[in-house]
All heavy atoms as atom14 arrays in JSON, in Angstrom:
{
  "sequence": "MITTLKTMIRDEEGATMVEYGLLVALIALVAIVGVTLLGKNLNTLFNTVAGSV",
  "atom14_mask": [
    [1, 1, 1, 1, 1, 1, 1, 1, 0, 0, 0, 0, 0, 0],
    [1, 1, 1, 1, 1, 1, 1, 1, 0, 0, 0, 0, 0, 0],
    [1, 1, 1, 1, 1, 1, 1, 0, 0, 0, 0, 0, 0, 0],
    [1, 1, 1, 1, 1, 1, 1, 0, 0, 0, 0, 0, 0, 0],
    [1, 1, 1, 1, 1, 1, 1, 1, 0, 0, 0, 0, 0, 0],
    [1, 1, 1, 1, 1, 1, 1, 1, 1, 0, 0, 0, 0, 0],
    [1, 1, 1, 1, 1, 1, 1, 0, 0, 0, 0, 0, 0, 0],
    [1, 1, 1, 1, 1, 1, 1, 1, 0, 0, 0, 0, 0, 0],
    [1, 1, 1, 1, 1, 1, 1, 1, 0, 0, 0, 0, 0, 0],
    [1, 1, 1, 1, 1, 1, 1, 1, 1, 1, 1, 0, 0, 0],
    [1, 1, 1, 1, 1, 1, 1, 1, 0, 0, 0, 0, 0, 0],
    [1, 1, 1, 1, 1, 1, 1, 1, 1, 0, 0, 0, 0, 0],
    [1, 1, 1, 1, 1, 1, 1, 1, 1, 0, 0, 0, 0, 0],
    [1, 1, 1, 1, 0, 0, 0, 0, 0, 0, 0, 0, 0, 0],
    [1, 1, 1, 1, 1, 0, 0, 0, 0, 0, 0, 0, 0, 0],
    [1, 1, 1, 1, 1, 1, 1, 0, 0, 0, 0, 0, 0, 0],
    [1, 1, 1, 1, 1, 1, 1, 1, 0, 0, 0, 0, 0, 0],
    [1, 1, 1, 1, 1, 1, 1, 0, 0, 0, 0, 0, 0, 0],
    [1, 1, 1, 1, 1, 1, 1, 1, 1, 0, 0, 0, 0, 0],
    [1, 1, 1, 1, 1, 1, 1, 1, 1, 1, 1, 1, 0, 0],
    [1, 1, 1, 1, 0, 0, 0, 0, 0, 0, 0, 0, 0, 0],
    [1, 1, 1, 1, 1, 1, 1, 1, 0, 0, 0, 0, 0, 0],
    [1, 1, 1, 1, 1, 1, 1, 1, 0, 0, 0, 0, 0, 0],
    [1, 1, 1, 1, 1, 1, 1, 0, 0, 0, 0, 0, 0, 0],
    [1, 1, 1, 1, 1, 0, 0, 0, 0, 0, 0, 0, 0, 0],
    [1, 1, 1, 1, 1, 1, 1, 1, 0, 0, 0, 0, 0, 0],
    [1, 1, 1, 1, 1, 1, 1, 1, 0, 0, 0, 0, 0, 0],
    [1, 1, 1, 1, 1, 0, 0, 0, 0, 0, 0, 0, 0, 0],
    [1, 1, 1, 1, 1, 1, 1, 1, 0, 0, 0, 0, 0, 0],
    [1, 1, 1, 1, 1, 1, 1, 0, 0, 0, 0, 0, 0, 0],
    [1, 1, 1, 1, 1, 0, 0, 0, 0, 0, 0, 0, 0, 0],
    [1, 1, 1, 1, 1, 1, 1, 1, 0, 0, 0, 0, 0, 0],
    [1, 1, 1, 1, 1, 1, 1, 0, 0, 0, 0, 0, 0, 0],
    [1, 1, 1, 1, 0, 0, 0, 0, 0, 0, 0, 0, 0, 0],
    [1, 1, 1, 1, 1, 1, 1, 0, 0, 0, 0, 0, 0, 0],
    [1, 1, 1, 1, 1, 1, 1, 0, 0, 0, 0, 0, 0, 0],
    [1, 1, 1, 1, 1, 1, 1, 1, 0, 0, 0, 0, 0, 0],
    [1, 1, 1, 1, 1, 1, 1, 1, 0, 0, 0, 0, 0, 0],
    [1, 1, 1, 1, 0, 0, 0, 0, 0, 0, 0, 0, 0, 0],
    [1, 1, 1, 1, 1, 1, 1, 1, 1, 0, 0, 0, 0, 0],
    [1, 1, 1, 1, 1, 1, 1, 1, 0, 0, 0, 0, 0, 0],
    [1, 1, 1, 1, 1, 1, 1, 1, 0, 0, 0, 0, 0, 0],
    [1, 1, 1, 1, 1, 1, 1, 1, 0, 0, 0, 0, 0, 0],
    [1, 1, 1, 1, 1, 1, 1, 0, 0, 0, 0, 0, 0, 0],
    [1, 1, 1, 1, 1, 1, 1, 1, 0, 0, 0, 0, 0, 0],
    [1, 1, 1, 1, 1, 1, 1, 1, 1, 1, 1, 0, 0, 0],
    [1, 1, 1, 1, 1, 1, 1, 1, 0, 0, 0, 0, 0, 0],
    [1, 1, 1, 1, 1, 1, 1, 0, 0, 0, 0, 0, 0, 0],
    [1, 1, 1, 1, 1, 1, 1, 0, 0, 0, 0, 0, 0, 0],
    [1, 1, 1, 1, 1, 0, 0, 0, 0, 0, 0, 0, 0, 0],
    [1, 1, 1, 1, 0, 0, 0, 0, 0, 0, 0, 0, 0, 0],
    [1, 1, 1, 1, 1, 1, 0, 0, 0, 0, 0, 0, 0, 0],
    [1, 1, 1, 1, 1, 1, 1, 0, 0, 0, 0, 0, 0, 0]
  ],
  "atom14_positions": [
    [[20.27, 29.91, 28.95], [19.18, 29.6, 28.03], [19.73, 29.24, 26.65], [19.29, 28.26, 26.06], [18.26, 30.83, 27.96], [17.14, 30.7, 27.0], [15.79, 29.87, 27.81], [14.59, 29.91, 26.53], [0.0, 0.0, 0.0], [0.0, 0.0, 0.0], [0.0, 0.0, 0.0], [0.0, 0.0, 0.0], [0.0, 0.0, 0.0], [0.0, 0.0, 0.0]],
    [[20.66, 29.98, 26.15], [21.23, 29.71, 24.83], [22.01, 28.4, 24.85], [21.94, 27.62, 23.91], [22.13, 30.89, 24.38], [21.27, 32.13, 24.17], [22.89, 30.54, 23.13], [22.05, 33.38, 23.86], [0.0, 0.0, 0.0], [0.0, 0.0, 0.0], [0.0, 0.0, 0.0], [0.0, 0.0, 0.0], [0.0, 0.0, 0.0], [0.0, 0.0, 0.0]],
    [[22.71, 28.15, 25.95], [23.46, 26.9, 26.06], [22.52, 25.7, 26.05], [22.79, 24.7, 25.39], [24.29, 26.9, 27.37], [25.06, 28.1, 27.43], [25.2, 25.71, 27.44], [0.0, 0.0, 0.0], [0.0, 0.0, 0.0], [0.0, 0.0, 0.0], [0.0, 0.0, 0.0], [0.0, 0.0, 0.0], [0.0, 0.0, 0.0], [0.0, 0.0, 0.0]],
    [[21.41, 25.81, 26.75], [20.42, 24.73, 26.78], [19.84, 24.51, 25.39], [19.67, 23.36, 24.95], [19.3, 25.07, 27.76], [19.86, 25.35, 29.04], [18.32, 23.92, 27.89], [0.0, 0.0, 0.0], [0.0, 0.0, 0.0], [0.0, 0.0, 0.0], [0.0, 0.0, 0.0], [0.0, 0.0, 0.0], [0.0, 0.0, 0.0], [0.0, 0.0, 0.0]],
    [[19.56, 25.57, 24.67], [19.0, 25.46, 23.33], [20.0, 24.81, 22.38], [19.64, 23.95, 21.58], [18.62, 26.85, 22.81], [17.87, 26.91, 21.49], [16.59, 26.09, 21.57], [17.56, 28.34, 21.12], [0.0, 0.0, 0.0], [0.0, 0.0, 0.0], [0.0, 0.0, 0.0], [0.0, 0.0, 0.0], [0.0, 0.0, 0.0], [0.0, 0.0, 0.0]],
    [[21.27, 25.17, 22.49], [22.3, 24.56, 21.65], [22.43, 23.07, 21.95], [22.62, 22.25, 21.05], [23.65, 25.25, 21.86], [23.74, 26.6, 21.22], [25.12, 27.23, 21.45], [25.22, 28.6, 20.83], [26.54, 29.21, 21.05], [0.0, 0.0, 0.0], [0.0, 0.0, 0.0], [0.0, 0.0, 0.0], [0.0, 0.0, 0.0], [0.0, 0.0, 0.0]],
    [[22.33, 22.71, 23.22], [22.41, 21.31, 23.62], [21.24, 20.52, 23.04], [21.42, 19.4, 22.55], [22.41, 21.18, 25.16], [23.48, 21.95, 25.69], [22.59, 19.74, 25.59], [0.0, 0.0, 0.0], [0.0, 0.0, 0.0], [0.0, 0.0, 0.0], [0.0, 0.0, 0.0], [0.0, 0.0, 0.0], [0.0, 0.0, 0.0], [0.0, 0.0, 0.0]],
    [[20.06, 21.11, 23.06], [18.89, 20.42, 22.52], [19.0, 20.25, 21.0], [18.56, 19.24, 20.45], [17.62, 21.2, 22.86], [17.27, 21.15, 24.34], [15.86, 22.18, 24.76], [14.56, 21.22, 24.04], [0.0, 0.0, 0.0], [0.0, 0.0, 0.0], [0.0, 0.0, 0.0], [0.0, 0.0, 0.0], [0.0, 0.0, 0.0], [0.0, 0.0, 0.0]],
    [[19.59, 21.21, 20.32], [19.74, 21.12, 18.87], [20.75, 20.03, 18.5], [20.56, 19.29, 17.55], [20.17, 22.49, 18.27], [19.01, 23.47, 18.39], [20.62, 22.36, 16.83], [19.37, 24.89, 18.01], [0.0, 0.0, 0.0], [0.0, 0.0, 0.0], [0.0, 0.0, 0.0], [0.0, 0.0, 0.0], [0.0, 0.0, 0.0], [0.0, 0.0, 0.0]],
    [[21.81, 19.9, 19.28], [22.84, 18.91, 19.0], [22.45, 17.51, 19.42], [23.06, 16.53, 18.97], [24.15, 19.3, 19.7], [24.78, 20.51, 19.1], [26.09, 20.84, 19.77], [26.62, 22.09, 19.28], [27.45, 22.85, 19.94], [27.85, 22.5, 21.15], [27.88, 23.98, 19.42], [0.0, 0.0, 0.0], [0.0, 0.0, 0.0], [0.0, 0.0, 0.0]],
    [[21.44, 17.38, 20.28], [21.02, 16.08, 20.77], [20.37, 15.3, 19.64], [19.39, 15.72, 19.05], [20.04, 16.25, 21.93], [19.67, 14.93, 22.56], [20.42, 13.95, 22.39], [18.63, 14.87, 23.24], [0.0, 0.0, 0.0], [0.0, 0.0, 0.0], [0.0, 0.0, 0.0], [0.0, 0.0, 0.0], [0.0, 0.0, 0.0], [0.0, 0.0, 0.0]],
    [[20.93, 14.13, 19.32], [20.42, 13.33, 18.22], [19.56, 12.16, 18.69], [19.1, 11.36, 17.89], [21.59, 12.79, 17.39], [22.37, 13.87, 16.68], [23.47, 13.3, 15.81], [23.5, 12.07, 15.64], [24.27, 14.08, 15.31], [0.0, 0.0, 0.0], [0.0, 0.0, 0.0], [0.0, 0.0, 0.0], [0.0, 0.0, 0.0], [0.0, 0.0, 0.0]],
    [[19.32, 12.05, 19.97], [18.54, 10.94, 20.49], [17.11, 10.98, 19.97], [16.54, 9.96, 19.59], [18.53, 10.96, 22.02], [17.86, 9.75, 22.64], [18.0, 9.74, 24.14], [19.02, 10.23, 24.64], [17.08, 9.23, 24.78], [0.0, 0.0, 0.0], [0.0, 0.0, 0.0], [0.0, 0.0, 0.0], [0.0, 0.0, 0.0], [0.0, 0.0, 0.0]],
    [[16.51, 12.14, 19.91], [15.15, 12.27, 19.4], [15.06, 11.9, 17.94], [14.12, 11.25, 17.5], [0.0, 0.0, 0.0], [0.0, 0.0, 0.0], [0.0, 0.0, 0.0], [0.0, 0.0, 0.0], [0.0, 0.0, 0.0], [0.0, 0.0, 0.0], [0.0, 0.0, 0.0], [0.0, 0.0, 0.0], [0.0, 0.0, 0.0], [0.0, 0.0, 0.0]],
    [[16.05, 12.31, 17.15], [16.07, 11.98, 15.72], [16.18, 10.47, 15.52], [15.55, 9.91, 14.63], [17.22, 12.71, 15.03], [0.0, 0.0, 0.0], [0.0, 0.0, 0.0], [0.0, 0.0, 0.0], [0.0, 0.0, 0.0], [0.0, 0.0, 0.0], [0.0, 0.0, 0.0], [0.0, 0.0, 0.0], [0.0, 0.0, 0.0], [0.0, 0.0, 0.0]],
    [[16.97, 9.82, 16.35], [17.13, 8.37, 16.25], [15.81, 7.67, 16.56], [15.45, 6.72, 15.87], [18.22, 7.88, 17.21], [19.42, 8.59, 16.92], [18.47, 6.41, 17.06], [0.0, 0.0, 0.0], [0.0, 0.0, 0.0], [0.0, 0.0, 0.0], [0.0, 0.0, 0.0], [0.0, 0.0, 0.0], [0.0, 0.0, 0.0], [0.0, 0.0, 0.0]],
    [[15.1, 8.15, 17.54], [13.81, 7.56, 17.88], [12.82, 7.71, 16.73], [12.07, 6.79, 16.43], [13.25, 8.21, 19.15], [14.08, 7.95, 20.38], [14.02, 6.25, 20.88], [12.53, 6.29, 21.83], [0.0, 0.0, 0.0], [0.0, 0.0, 0.0], [0.0, 0.0, 0.0], [0.0, 0.0, 0.0], [0.0, 0.0, 0.0], [0.0, 0.0, 0.0]],
    [[12.83, 8.86, 16.09], [11.94, 9.08, 14.95], [12.31, 8.14, 13.81], [11.43, 7.56, 13.16], [12.01, 10.55, 14.48], [11.28, 10.75, 13.17], [11.44, 11.46, 15.55], [0.0, 0.0, 0.0], [0.0, 0.0, 0.0], [0.0, 0.0, 0.0], [0.0, 0.0, 0.0], [0.0, 0.0, 0.0], [0.0, 0.0, 0.0], [0.0, 0.0, 0.0]],
    [[13.59, 7.96, 13.56], [14.04, 7.05, 12.5], [13.59, 5.62, 12.79], [13.11, 4.92, 11.88], [15.55, 7.1, 12.35], [16.06, 8.41, 11.78], [17.56, 8.56, 11.88], [18.21, 7.67, 12.46], [18.08, 9.57, 11.39], [0.0, 0.0, 0.0], [0.0, 0.0, 0.0], [0.0, 0.0, 0.0], [0.0, 0.0, 0.0], [0.0, 0.0, 0.0]],
    [[13.74, 5.17, 14.01], [13.29, 3.82, 14.38], [11.77, 3.71, 14.24], [11.26, 2.69, 13.79], [13.71, 3.45, 15.8], [15.15, 3.04, 15.9], [15.99, 3.6, 16.86], [15.69, 2.09, 15.05], [17.32, 3.23, 16.95], [17.01, 1.71, 15.14], [17.82, 2.28, 16.1], [19.13, 1.9, 16.18], [0.0, 0.0, 0.0], [0.0, 0.0, 0.0]],
    [[11.06, 4.74, 14.62], [9.61, 4.73, 14.49], [9.18, 4.62, 13.03], [8.27, 3.86, 12.69], [0.0, 0.0, 0.0], [0.0, 0.0, 0.0], [0.0, 0.0, 0.0], [0.0, 0.0, 0.0], [0.0, 0.0, 0.0], [0.0, 0.0, 0.0], [0.0, 0.0, 0.0], [0.0, 0.0, 0.0], [0.0, 0.0, 0.0], [0.0, 0.0, 0.0]],
    [[9.84, 5.37, 12.15], [9.52, 5.29, 10.72], [9.87, 3.93, 10.16], [9.14, 3.38, 9.32], [10.28, 6.38, 9.96], [9.79, 7.81, 10.18], [10.73, 8.8, 9.51], [8.38, 7.99, 9.67], [0.0, 0.0, 0.0], [0.0, 0.0, 0.0], [0.0, 0.0, 0.0], [0.0, 0.0, 0.0], [0.0, 0.0, 0.0], [0.0, 0.0, 0.0]],
    [[10.97, 3.35, 10.61], [11.37, 2.03, 10.15], [10.35, 0.97, 10.57], [9.97, 0.12, 9.76], [12.76, 1.69, 10.69], [13.42, 0.43, 10.18], [13.64, 0.53, 8.67], [14.74, 0.21, 10.88], [0.0, 0.0, 0.0], [0.0, 0.0, 0.0], [0.0, 0.0, 0.0], [0.0, 0.0, 0.0], [0.0, 0.0, 0.0], [0.0, 0.0, 0.0]],
    [[9.89, 1.04, 11.79], [8.88, 0.08, 12.28], [7.58, 0.25, 11.5], [6.94, -0.74, 11.13], [8.66, 0.27, 13.8], [7.43, -0.47, 14.27], [9.89, -0.21, 14.56], [0.0, 0.0, 0.0], [0.0, 0.0, 0.0], [0.0, 0.0, 0.0], [0.0, 0.0, 0.0], [0.0, 0.0, 0.0], [0.0, 0.0, 0.0], [0.0, 0.0, 0.0]],
    [[7.2, 1.5, 11.23], [5.97, 1.74, 10.46], [6.09, 1.18, 9.05], [5.14, 0.59, 8.52], [5.68, 3.24, 10.42], [0.0, 0.0, 0.0], [0.0, 0.0, 0.0], [0.0, 0.0, 0.0], [0.0, 0.0, 0.0], [0.0, 0.0, 0.0], [0.0, 0.0, 0.0], [0.0, 0.0, 0.0], [0.0, 0.0, 0.0], [0.0, 0.0, 0.0]],
    [[7.24, 1.34, 8.43], [7.46, 0.82, 7.08], [7.4, -0.7, 7.06], [6.77, -1.3, 6.2], [8.79, 1.3, 6.52], [9.16, 0.83, 5.12], [8.17, 1.36, 4.11], [10.56, 1.26, 4.77], [0.0, 0.0, 0.0], [0.0, 0.0, 0.0], [0.0, 0.0, 0.0], [0.0, 0.0, 0.0], [0.0, 0.0, 0.0], [0.0, 0.0, 0.0]],
    [[8.04, -1.34, 8.03], [8.01, -2.8, 8.12], [6.58, -3.29, 8.34], [6.15, -4.27, 7.73], [8.95, -3.3, 9.24], [10.4, -3.04, 8.83], [8.73, -4.76, 9.55], [11.4, -3.27, 9.93], [0.0, 0.0, 0.0], [0.0, 0.0, 0.0], [0.0, 0.0, 0.0], [0.0, 0.0, 0.0], [0.0, 0.0, 0.0], [0.0, 0.0, 0.0]],
    [[5.83, -2.61, 9.19], [4.45, -3.0, 9.44], [3.61, -2.86, 8.17], [2.79, -3.72, 7.86], [3.85, -2.15, 10.57], [0.0, 0.0, 0.0], [0.0, 0.0, 0.0], [0.0, 0.0, 0.0], [0.0, 0.0, 0.0], [0.0, 0.0, 0.0], [0.0, 0.0, 0.0], [0.0, 0.0, 0.0], [0.0, 0.0, 0.0], [0.0, 0.0, 0.0]],
    [[3.83, -1.79, 7.42], [3.08, -1.58, 6.18], [3.38, -2.68, 5.16], [2.47, -3.22, 4.55], [3.43, -0.21, 5.6], [2.72, 0.18, 4.31], [1.23, 0.3, 4.56], [3.28, 1.48, 3.78], [0.0, 0.0, 0.0], [0.0, 0.0, 0.0], [0.0, 0.0, 0.0], [0.0, 0.0, 0.0], [0.0, 0.0, 0.0], [0.0, 0.0, 0.0]],
    [[4.65, -3.03, 5.02], [5.03, -4.1, 4.1], [4.42, -5.43, 4.54], [3.93, -6.2, 3.72], [6.57, -4.2, 3.98], [7.0, -5.45, 3.25], [7.12, -2.96, 3.27], [0.0, 0.0, 0.0], [0.0, 0.0, 0.0], [0.0, 0.0, 0.0], [0.0, 0.0, 0.0], [0.0, 0.0, 0.0], [0.0, 0.0, 0.0], [0.0, 0.0, 0.0]],
    [[4.43, -5.69, 5.83], [3.85, -6.94, 6.34], [2.34, -6.99, 6.08], [1.81, -8.03, 5.67], [4.13, -7.07, 7.83], [0.0, 0.0, 0.0], [0.0, 0.0, 0.0], [0.0, 0.0, 0.0], [0.0, 0.0, 0.0], [0.0, 0.0, 0.0], [0.0, 0.0, 0.0], [0.0, 0.0, 0.0], [0.0, 0.0, 0.0], [0.0, 0.0, 0.0]],
    [[1.66, -5.9, 6.3], [0.21, -5.86, 6.08], [-0.13, -6.08, 4.61], [-1.02, -6.86, 4.26], [-0.38, -4.53, 6.59], [-0.34, -4.5, 8.12], [-1.81, -4.33, 6.1], [-0.66, -3.16, 8.73], [0.0, 0.0, 0.0], [0.0, 0.0, 0.0], [0.0, 0.0, 0.0], [0.0, 0.0, 0.0], [0.0, 0.0, 0.0], [0.0, 0.0, 0.0]],
    [[0.61, -5.41, 3.73], [0.37, -5.58, 2.29], [0.67, -7.02, 1.87], [-0.09, -7.62, 1.12], [1.22, -4.58, 1.48], [1.21, -4.91, 0.0], [0.72, -3.15, 1.7], [0.0, 0.0, 0.0], [0.0, 0.0, 0.0], [0.0, 0.0, 0.0], [0.0, 0.0, 0.0], [0.0, 0.0, 0.0], [0.0, 0.0, 0.0], [0.0, 0.0, 0.0]],
    [[1.75, -7.58, 2.38], [2.11, -8.96, 2.04], [1.07, -9.95, 2.5], [0.67, -10.85, 1.76], [0.0, 0.0, 0.0], [0.0, 0.0, 0.0], [0.0, 0.0, 0.0], [0.0, 0.0, 0.0], [0.0, 0.0, 0.0], [0.0, 0.0, 0.0], [0.0, 0.0, 0.0], [0.0, 0.0, 0.0], [0.0, 0.0, 0.0], [0.0, 0.0, 0.0]],
    [[0.59, -9.79, 3.71], [-0.42, -10.71, 4.24], [-1.73, -10.56, 3.48], [-2.41, -11.55, 3.18], [-0.64, -10.46, 5.76], [-1.88, -11.16, 6.27], [0.59, -10.92, 6.53], [0.0, 0.0, 0.0], [0.0, 0.0, 0.0], [0.0, 0.0, 0.0], [0.0, 0.0, 0.0], [0.0, 0.0, 0.0], [0.0, 0.0, 0.0], [0.0, 0.0, 0.0]],
    [[-2.09, -9.34, 3.12], [-3.31, -9.12, 2.35], [-3.24, -9.78, 0.99], [-4.17, -10.48, 0.57], [-3.56, -7.61, 2.18], [-3.65, -7.0, 3.46], [-4.84, -7.34, 1.41], [0.0, 0.0, 0.0], [0.0, 0.0, 0.0], [0.0, 0.0, 0.0], [0.0, 0.0, 0.0], [0.0, 0.0, 0.0], [0.0, 0.0, 0.0], [0.0, 0.0, 0.0]],
    [[-2.13, -9.59, 0.28], [-1.99, -10.21, -1.03], [-1.94, -11.73, -0.94], [-2.55, -12.43, -1.74], [-0.74, -9.68, -1.73], [-0.78, -8.21, -2.15], [0.55, -7.79, -2.74], [-1.9, -7.96, -3.14], [0.0, 0.0, 0.0], [0.0, 0.0, 0.0], [0.0, 0.0, 0.0], [0.0, 0.0, 0.0], [0.0, 0.0, 0.0], [0.0, 0.0, 0.0]],
    [[-1.2, -12.23, 0.04], [-1.11, -13.67, 0.22], [-2.47, -14.25, 0.58], [-2.85, -15.31, 0.09], [-0.08, -14.01, 1.31], [0.15, -15.48, 1.59], [0.75, -16.15, 0.36], [1.09, -15.66, 2.78], [0.0, 0.0, 0.0], [0.0, 0.0, 0.0], [0.0, 0.0, 0.0], [0.0, 0.0, 0.0], [0.0, 0.0, 0.0], [0.0, 0.0, 0.0]],
    [[-3.22, -13.55, 1.41], [-4.55, -14.01, 1.8], [-5.49, -14.1, 0.6], [-6.25, -15.05, 0.46], [0.0, 0.0, 0.0], [0.0, 0.0, 0.0], [0.0, 0.0, 0.0], [0.0, 0.0, 0.0], [0.0, 0.0, 0.0], [0.0, 0.0, 0.0], [0.0, 0.0, 0.0], [0.0, 0.0, 0.0], [0.0, 0.0, 0.0], [0.0, 0.0, 0.0]],
    [[-5.43, -13.1, -0.28], [-6.29, -13.12, -1.47], [-5.9, -14.28, -2.38], [-6.76, -14.98, -2.92], [-6.19, -11.8, -2.23], [-6.88, -10.66, -1.53], [-6.76, -9.37, -2.31], [-7.42, -8.23, -1.57], [-7.29, -6.95, -2.3], [0.0, 0.0, 0.0], [0.0, 0.0, 0.0], [0.0, 0.0, 0.0], [0.0, 0.0, 0.0], [0.0, 0.0, 0.0]],
    [[-4.61, -14.5, -2.56], [-4.15, -15.61, -3.41], [-4.54, -16.96, -2.82], [-4.95, -17.86, -3.55], [-2.64, -15.54, -3.62], [-2.24, -14.38, -4.51], [-3.04, -13.86, -5.27], [-0.99, -13.96, -4.4], [0.0, 0.0, 0.0], [0.0, 0.0, 0.0], [0.0, 0.0, 0.0], [0.0, 0.0, 0.0], [0.0, 0.0, 0.0], [0.0, 0.0, 0.0]],
    [[-4.4, -17.11, -1.52], [-4.79, -18.37, -0.88], [-6.29, -18.59, -0.97], [-6.75, -19.72, -1.18], [-4.35, -18.39, 0.58], [-2.87, -18.65, 0.82], [-2.55, -18.57, 2.31], [-2.47, -20.01, 0.29], [0.0, 0.0, 0.0], [0.0, 0.0, 0.0], [0.0, 0.0, 0.0], [0.0, 0.0, 0.0], [0.0, 0.0, 0.0], [0.0, 0.0, 0.0]],
    [[-7.06, -17.53, -0.82], [-8.51, -17.64, -0.93], [-8.9, -18.11, -2.32], [-9.75, -18.99, -2.48], [-9.16, -16.3, -0.61], [-10.66, -16.4, -0.5], [-11.19, -17.48, -0.26], [-11.34, -15.28, -0.67], [0.0, 0.0, 0.0], [0.0, 0.0, 0.0], [0.0, 0.0, 0.0], [0.0, 0.0, 0.0], [0.0, 0.0, 0.0], [0.0, 0.0, 0.0]],
    [[-8.27, -17.55, -3.34], [-8.54, -17.97, -4.72], [-8.16, -19.43, -4.91], [-8.9, -20.2, -5.54], [-7.76, -17.08, -5.71], [-8.12, -15.7, -5.48], [-8.05, -17.44, -7.14], [0.0, 0.0, 0.0], [0.0, 0.0, 0.0], [0.0, 0.0, 0.0], [0.0, 0.0, 0.0], [0.0, 0.0, 0.0], [0.0, 0.0, 0.0], [0.0, 0.0, 0.0]],
    [[-7.01, -19.83, -4.39], [-6.56, -21.21, -4.52], [-7.52, -22.19, -3.83], [-7.91, -23.19, -4.42], [-5.16, -21.37, -3.93], [-4.57, -22.77, -3.91], [-4.31, -23.25, -5.34], [-3.3, -22.8, -3.11], [0.0, 0.0, 0.0], [0.0, 0.0, 0.0], [0.0, 0.0, 0.0], [0.0, 0.0, 0.0], [0.0, 0.0, 0.0], [0.0, 0.0, 0.0]],
    [[-7.96, -21.86, -2.62], [-8.89, -22.73, -1.91], [-10.23, -22.81, -2.62], [-10.85, -23.87, -2.67], [-9.08, -22.25, -0.46], [-7.9, -22.52, 0.43], [-7.56, -21.64, 1.44], [-7.12, -23.66, 0.27], [-6.47, -21.88, 2.26], [-6.04, -23.91, 1.1], [-5.71, -23.01, 2.09], [0.0, 0.0, 0.0], [0.0, 0.0, 0.0], [0.0, 0.0, 0.0]],
    [[-10.7, -21.7, -3.17], [-11.96, -21.73, -3.91], [-11.84, -22.56, -5.16], [-12.78, -23.28, -5.54], [-12.4, -20.3, -4.26], [-12.95, -19.56, -3.06], [-13.42, -20.16, -2.12], [-12.85, -18.24, -3.1], [0.0, 0.0, 0.0], [0.0, 0.0, 0.0], [0.0, 0.0, 0.0], [0.0, 0.0, 0.0], [0.0, 0.0, 0.0], [0.0, 0.0, 0.0]],
    [[-10.69, -22.5, -5.82], [-10.47, -23.33, -7.02], [-10.45, -24.81, -6.66], [-11.08, -25.64, -7.33], [-9.13, -22.95, -7.7], [-9.16, -21.55, -8.0], [-8.9, -23.74, -8.95], [0.0, 0.0, 0.0], [0.0, 0.0, 0.0], [0.0, 0.0, 0.0], [0.0, 0.0, 0.0], [0.0, 0.0, 0.0], [0.0, 0.0, 0.0], [0.0, 0.0, 0.0]],
    [[-9.78, -25.15, -5.58], [-9.73, -26.54, -5.13], [-11.1, -27.01, -4.71], [-11.54, -28.12, -5.05], [-8.69, -26.71, -4.0], [-8.8, -28.08, -3.36], [-7.3, -26.45, -4.51], [0.0, 0.0, 0.0], [0.0, 0.0, 0.0], [0.0, 0.0, 0.0], [0.0, 0.0, 0.0], [0.0, 0.0, 0.0], [0.0, 0.0, 0.0], [0.0, 0.0, 0.0]],
    [[-11.83, -26.18, -3.99], [-13.18, -26.57, -3.54], [-14.12, -26.74, -4.73], [-14.98, -27.62, -4.72], [-13.73, -25.5, -2.59], [0.0, 0.0, 0.0], [0.0, 0.0, 0.0], [0.0, 0.0, 0.0], [0.0, 0.0, 0.0], [0.0, 0.0, 0.0], [0.0, 0.0, 0.0], [0.0, 0.0, 0.0], [0.0, 0.0, 0.0], [0.0, 0.0, 0.0]],
    [[-13.95, -25.91, -5.76], [-14.78, -26.06, -6.94], [-14.45, -27.32, -7.72], [-15.32, -27.9, -8.38], [0.0, 0.0, 0.0], [0.0, 0.0, 0.0], [0.0, 0.0, 0.0], [0.0, 0.0, 0.0], [0.0, 0.0, 0.0], [0.0, 0.0, 0.0], [0.0, 0.0, 0.0], [0.0, 0.0, 0.0], [0.0, 0.0, 0.0], [0.0, 0.0, 0.0]],
    [[-13.22, -27.75, -7.67], [-12.8, -28.95, -8.38], [-13.3, -30.22, -7.7], [-13.51, -31.24, -8.34], [-11.27, -29.02, -8.48], [-10.81, -27.92, -9.23], [0.0, 0.0, 0.0], [0.0, 0.0, 0.0], [0.0, 0.0, 0.0], [0.0, 0.0, 0.0], [0.0, 0.0, 0.0], [0.0, 0.0, 0.0], [0.0, 0.0, 0.0], [0.0, 0.0, 0.0]],
    [[-13.47, -30.14, -6.4], [-13.91, -31.31, -5.64], [-15.39, -31.43, -5.78], [-16.02, -32.26, -6.22], [-13.57, -31.17, -4.13], [-14.19, -32.29, -3.32], [-12.09, -31.08, -3.93], [0.0, 0.0, 0.0], [0.0, 0.0, 0.0], [0.0, 0.0, 0.0], [0.0, 0.0, 0.0], [0.0, 0.0, 0.0], [0.0, 0.0, 0.0], [0.0, 0.0, 0.0]]
  ]
}
């Protein structure tokens, strides 16, 4: 039982999976914020162009 517990503590595979999961979540968050900001800027630009025409 103690040997199994020590093996589980030394196993870094779970920690690596968590790190990759956090990295993917961070990238997704940055992408969502970027698309939202870009969308608002494009909407403003299109409205300005439409108002000029």
